[in-house]
C-alpha positions in Angstrom: 117.6 113.6 73.6 115.1 112.3 76.1 113.0 110.3 73.6 116.2 108.7 72.2 117.6 107.9 75.6 114.4 106.1 76.7 114.4 103.6 73.9 116.7 101.3 75.8 115.2 101.4 79.3 111.7 101.0 78.0 112.7 97.8 76.1 114.7 96.7 79.1 111.8 96.9 81.5 108.7 96.3 79.4 109.7 92.7 78.7 109.4 91.8 82.4 105.6 91.3 82.3 105.7 89.9 78.7 107.9 86.9 79.6 105.1 84.7 81.0 102.6 85.4 78.1 105.4 84.8 75.6 106.4 81.6 77.2 102.8 80.4 77.3 102.1 81.3 73.7 105.3 79.8 72.3 105.7 76.9 74.7 109.0 78.1 76.3 110.0 77.8 79.9 111.5 80.6 82.1 115.0 79.5 81.3 114.5 79.9 77.5 112.5 83.2 77.7 115.4 84.6 79.8 117.3 84.8 76.5 114.9 87.6 75.5 116.4 89.6 78.4 120.0 88.6 77.9 120.0 89.0 74.1 119.2 92.7 74.4 121.7 93.3 77.2 124.5 91.5 75.3 123.9 93.6 72.2 123.6 96.8 74.3 126.7 96.0 76.4 128.8 95.7 73.2 127.0 98.4 71.3 126.9 101.2 73.9 130.7 101.9 74.1 131.0 101.2 70.4 128.4 103.7 69.3 129.6 106.1 72.0 133.1 105.9 70.4 131.5 106.6 67.0 129.6 109.6 68.5 132.9 110.9 69.8 134.5 110.6 66.4 131.7 111.5 63.9 129.3 113.5 66.0 125.9 112.5 67.5 123.3 113.2 64.8 124.1 110.5 62.2 124.5 107.8 64.9 121.3 108.9 66.6 119.3 108.7 63.3 120.8 105.3 62.4 120.0 103.9 65.8 116.4 105.1 65.6 116.0 103.5 62.2 117.3 100.1 63.5 115.0 100.3 66.4 112.0 100.6 64.1 113.2 97.6 62.1 113.5 95.6 65.3 110.0 96.6 66.2 108.6 95.2 63.0 110.5 92.0 63.3 109.4 91.4 66.8 105.7 92.2 66.0 105.7 89.6 63.2 108.0 87.0 64.8 106.6 83.4 64.4 108.8 81.8 67.1 111.1 82.4 70.0 114.3 82.3 67.9 113.1 85.2 65.8 112.0 87.1 68.9 115.5 86.7 70.3 117.0 88.0 67.0 114.6 91.0 67.2 115.9 91.8 70.7 119.5 91.7 69.5 118.7 94.2 66.7 116.8 96.2 69.2 119.8 96.2 71.5 122.1 97.7 68.9 119.4 100.1 67.7 118.8 101.6 71.1 122.5 102.2 71.8 122.9 105.7 70.3 120.4 107.7 72.3 122.2 108.0 75.7 125.8 108.5 74.5 124.5 111.1 72.0 122.6 112.9 74.7 125.5 113.0 77.1 127.9 114.2 74.4 125.5 117.0 73.4 125.0 118.1 77.0 128.8 118.2 77.6 129.4 120.1 74.3 126.8 122.7 75.2 128.3 123.1 78.6 131.7 123.7 77.0 130.1 126.3 74.7 128.3 128.2 77.4 130.8 127.9 80.2 128.4 126.1 82.5 130.3 124.0 85.0 127.4 121.5 85.5 124.1 121.6 83.7 122.3 120.0 86.7 118.8 120.7 85.4 119.4 119.0 82.1 121.2 116.0 83.7 118.4 115.6 86.2 115.8 115.7 83.5 117.7 113.1 81.5 118.1 110.8 84.5 114.5 111.2 85.6 113.2 110.4 82.1 115.2 107.2 82.0 114.2 106.2 85.5 110.5 107.0 84.8 110.4 104.8 81.7 112.4 102.0 83.3 110.0 101.8 86.2 106.8 102.5 84.4 107.8 100.0 81.7 106.3 96.9 83.4 103.1 98.9 84.0 103.0 100.1 80.4 103.7 96.5 79.3 100.9 95.1 81.3 98.4 97.6 79.8 99.7 96.9 76.2 99.4 93.2 76.7 95.8 93.7 78.1 94.9 95.7 75.0 96.8 94.0 72.2 98.7 90.9 73.5 102.4 90.5 74.0 103.3 91.5 70.4 102.3 95.1 71.2 105.3 95.3 73.5 107.5 95.1 70.4 105.2 97.2 68.2 105.5 100.2 70.5 109.0 100.7 69.1 107.7 101.6 65.7 106.0 104.9 66.6 108.9 105.8 69.0 111.5 105.2 66.3 109.5 107.4 63.8 109.3 110.2 66.4 113.1 110.0 67.0 113.8 110.1 63.2 111.6 113.1 62.7 112.7 115.1 65.7 116.3 114.1 65.4 116.5 115.1 61.8 114.9 118.5 62.5 116.4 119.5 65.8 119.7 117.8 66.5 122.7 120.1 65.8 125.1 119.0 63.1 128.1 120.8 64.8 129.5 120.0 68.2 131.8 121.9 70.5 134.1 119.2 71.8 137.1 118.4 69.8 136.9 114.6 69.6 140.0 112.4 70.3 139.7 110.9 66.9 140.0 114.2 65.0 143.1 115.7 63.4 142.2 119.2 64.3 138.6 119.1 65.6 137.3 120.5 62.4 133.9 119.1 61.5 132.6 118.0 58.1 129.9 120.2 56.6 127.2 117.7 57.8 128.5 117.9 61.4 130.9 114.9 61.7 134.5 115.6 62.7 137.3 114.4 60.4 138.5 111.1 61.8 142.2 110.5 62.4 142.2 106.7 62.3 139.9 103.9 61.4 137.8 102.3 64.2 139.8 99.7 66.2 137.8 96.7 65.0 140.2 94.2 66.6 139.5 95.8 69.9 135.8 95.7 69.3 135.8 92.0 68.4 137.9 91.1 71.5 135.6 93.2 73.7 132.6 91.4 72.2 134.2 87.9 72.6 134.8 88.7 76.3 131.2 89.6 76.9 129.6 86.8 74.8 131.7 84.1 76.5 130.8 85.5 79.9 127.1 85.7 79.1 127.1 82.1 77.8 128.5 80.9 81.1 126.1 83.0 83.2 123.1 81.7 81.3 124.0 78.1 82.4 126.7 78.2 85.1 128.0 74.7 85.6 131.4 73.3 86.3 131.6 71.5 82.9 131.2 74.9 81.3 134.2 76.5 83.1 136.0 76.7 79.8 133.9 79.7 79.0 135.4 81.5 82.0 138.8 80.6 80.7 137.8 82.0 77.3 136.5 85.2 78.9 139.8 85.7 80.7 141.7 85.0 77.5 139.7 87.4 75.4 139.7 90.0 78.1 143.5 89.8 78.4 143.8 90.1 74.6 141.5 93.1 74.6 143.5 94.9 77.3 146.8 94.2 75.5 145.4 95.3 72.2 144.0 98.5 73.5 147.2 99.5 75.3 149.1 99.2 72.0 146.5 100.7 69.6 147.1 104.1 68.2 143.5 105.1 68.5 141.9 102.5 70.9 138.3 101.5 71.0 138.5 101.9 74.8 141.6 103.6 76.2 142.3 101.1 79.0 145.5 102.9 80.0 143.7 106.1 80.7 140.7 104.2 82.2 143.0 102.2 84.6 144.4 105.4 85.9 141.0 106.9 86.6 140.1 105.1 89.8 137.1 107.3 90.6 135.5 106.5 87.2 136.2 102.8 87.7 134.5 102.9 91.1 131.5 104.5 89.5 131.3 101.7 86.9 131.6 99.1 89.7 128.8 100.7 91.8 126.6 100.9 88.7 127.2 97.1 88.1 126.2 96.0 91.6 123.4 98.5 92.0 121.7 97.4 88.8 122.2 93.8 89.6 119.9 94.4 92.5 117.5 96.7 90.6 117.0 94.3 87.6 116.7 91.3 89.9 113.8 93.0 91.5 112.2 94.1 88.2 112.4 90.6 86.6 112.3 88.3 89.6 109.6 90.1 91.7 107.5 90.7 88.6 107.6 87.1 87.5 106.8 85.9 91.0 103.8 88.2 91.1 102.4 86.4 88.1 103.5 82.8 88.8 103.8 82.7 92.6 101.1 85.2 93.6 98.8 84.5 90.6 98.3 88.1 89.4 97.7 89.0 85.8 100.3 90.8 83.8 98.3 94.1 84.1 97.9 93.8 87.9 101.6 92.9 88.3 102.6 96.0 86.3 100.2 98.2 88.4 101.8 97.0 91.6 105.1 98.5 90.5 103.6 102.0 90.1 104.6 103.1 93.6 108.2 102.5 92.6 107.7 104.8 89.7 106.0 107.5 91.7 108.5 107.5 94.6 111.5 107.4 92.1 110.2 110.5 90.2 109.5 112.4 93.4 112.9 111.6 94.9 114.7 112.5 91.6 112.9 115.8 91.2 113.5 116.9 94.8 117.2 115.9 94.9 118.3 116.3 91.3 120.0 119.7 91.7 121.7 118.7 95.0 125.4 117.8 94.6 125.6 115.3 97.5 126.5 112.4 95.3 127.9 110.3 98.1 124.8 110.8 100.4 122.5 109.8 97.6 124.4 106.6 97.0 124.5 105.7 100.7 120.7 106.2 101.1 120.1 104.2 97.9 122.2 101.3 99.0 120.6 101.2 102.5 117.1 101.3 100.8 118.1 98.3 98.6 119.2 96.4 101.7 115.8 97.1 103.4 113.8 96.1 100.3 115.7 92.9 99.8 115.1 92.0 103.5 111.4 92.7 103.0 111.3 90.2 100.2 112.2 87.5 102.6 108.9 88.1 104.4 106.8 87.7 101.3 104.8 84.5 100.9 102.4 82.9 98.4 99.4 84.8 100.0 101.2 88.0 101.0 99.0 90.9 101.6 98.8 93.5 98.9 100.0 96.2 101.3 103.2 94.4 101.9 103.8 94.1 98.1 103.1 97.8 97.7 105.5 98.6 100.6 108.3 96.7 98.9 107.7 98.6 95.7 107.7 101.9 97.6 111.0 101.2 99.3 112.6 100.3 96.0 111.5 103.7 94.6 114.1 105.4 96.8 117.2 103.9 95.1 115.5 104.1 91.8 115.3 107.9 92.2 118.8 108.3 93.7 121.4 105.9 92.4 121.2 106.4 88.6 121.3 110.1 88.9 124.2 110.1 91.3 126.3 107.8 89.2 125.5 109.8 86.1 126.5 113.1 87.7 129.7 111.4 89.0 130.6 110.2 85.5 130.0 113.7 84.1 132.8 115.1 86.3 135.1 112.1 86.2 135.2 111.2 82.4 137.5 112.7 79.8 135.3 115.3 77.9 136.7 114.2 74.6 135.5 110.6 75.3 132.2 111.5 76.9 130.2 109.4 74.4 132.4 106.3 74.9 132.5 106.8 78.7 128.7 107.2 78.9 128.2 104.1 76.7 130.5 102.1 79.0 128.4 103.2 82.0 125.5 101.6 80.3 127.6 98.5 79.6 128.2 98.0 83.3 124.6 98.7 84.0 123.5 96.0 81.6 126.2 93.6 82.8 124.4 93.9 86.1 121.1 93.2 84.2 122.6 90.1 82.6 123.8 88.8 86.0 120.3 89.5 87.4 118.7 87.7 84.5 120.9 84.7 85.0 120.3 84.7 88.7 116.5 84.9 88.1 116.7 81.9 85.8 118.9 79.9 88.2 116.7 80.5 91.3 113.3 80.1 89.5 114.0 77.4 86.9 110.7 76.5 85.2 108.5 78.4 87.6 108.8 81.5 89.8 108.2 80.0 93.2 108.3 81.7 96.6 111.3 79.7 97.7 113.1 80.8 94.5 112.2 84.4 95.3 113.7 84.1 98.8 116.9 82.6 97.3 117.0 85.5 94.8 116.4 88.0 97.7 119.5 86.7 99.6 121.5 87.1 96.4 120.3 90.6 96.0 121.0 91.3 99.7 124.7 90.4 99.2 124.9 92.6 96.1 123.4 95.5 97.9 125.9 95.1 100.7 128.8 95.3 98.2 127.2 98.4 96.7 127.1 100.1 100.2 130.8 99.1 100.9 132.0 100.5 97.5 130.2 103.8 98.3 131.6 104.2 101.8 135.2 103.5 100.9 135.2 105.9 97.9 136.5 109.2 99.3 136.6 110.8 95.8 132.8 111.2 95.9 133.1 114.0 98.5 135.3 116.0 96.2 132.8 116.3 93.4 132.1 120.0 93.0 128.6 121.4 93.6 126.8 122.3 90.4 127.0 125.9 89.4 124.9 127.7 86.9 126.3 129.5 83.9 128.7 132.3 84.7 129.5 133.3 81.1 127.3 132.3 78.2 128.7 132.2 74.7 126.7 133.7 71.9 124.1 131.4 70.3 125.1 130.0 67.0 
């Protein structure tokens, strides 16, 4: 489960240090290479809830294996890509291929908790969150080392052995049967190979309208101008059509009726969106500035982010089993505000200790926010739609990443300058303030029960 769930965050973060080398090798400016970020996030934002819905309906094993195979194919395409267009296509394939790991893991954790009677498997949830956080933060460092050893193409090639590992381990170890009766099953009875019997066919009309909403929104964000306002109108039109379709569908892709009534879960999605807007603005913007503005190599820029990785791991490990979700989110939001303010003091010749200090402060929310929102979703989501709900959490996370990518391109343009970094820092400061407000006004967070260990364990199957 952990290896499958890291495929997406490692590809989300490892590209940060590869953008400058790819641009130099293929003659592309920062605005064009930003599509390498947005392409993956667009595919992932659409694919996560879609694959999560399929996991809910057919079980996790087959979707996990199919995703791993697609990830390996994307790794081959990216490694051999002759131009930027093919690289962007590889990132799209990669986005869809890496969609299955996290929804499958959350589904399996929930089904095992149902089987054993465990109210909250805090240890497993913490391990899953720490793994994703570790890889997301260490990604730029790993990317810098890979580029130093084998060039930027190695950041795509790394997916090939990871995909093979997922295929082998998933085939051997993932269970065929699951304990949750999916919403798309007539009686919850599984097929012999582990997939429950579906009641209805997948709501493809809902999927297409959902995709149209996200695509039109992304196209506007990539080049936000008044003469492209028609894309916002298209986004609203497709979004309205999606909501109307899902409210009438017998077996909706996303049950917007139930979702609209679950205010705590909607608040978790909103917090995830703004928190990751800040986080990914830092990962992409600060990393690009270290290379262009500060003049560091890709390897050195990656190494400067190691303190974020170290602090995030320590904080997650120490606080993972504590059920103070609200407190974690408040501390994380305040730390983001402090880190963004520190960026305003950074200049072309900033001392290394200041850059390290910024990375250290960012490690606090890195270790707190993702875990807290994941634990909140575990209690707030409908167990029968855990795969789709978990996938939708990743959708909002990557919507934040798309906004961060667009903001980075808008503030930097052709080159990551210090003035551009300061403008980006002000944007991040505003987003972090919204994150803090959303946390403070959400009283439901205080009602999340403390994790309890298993009281009654069912016999092993």
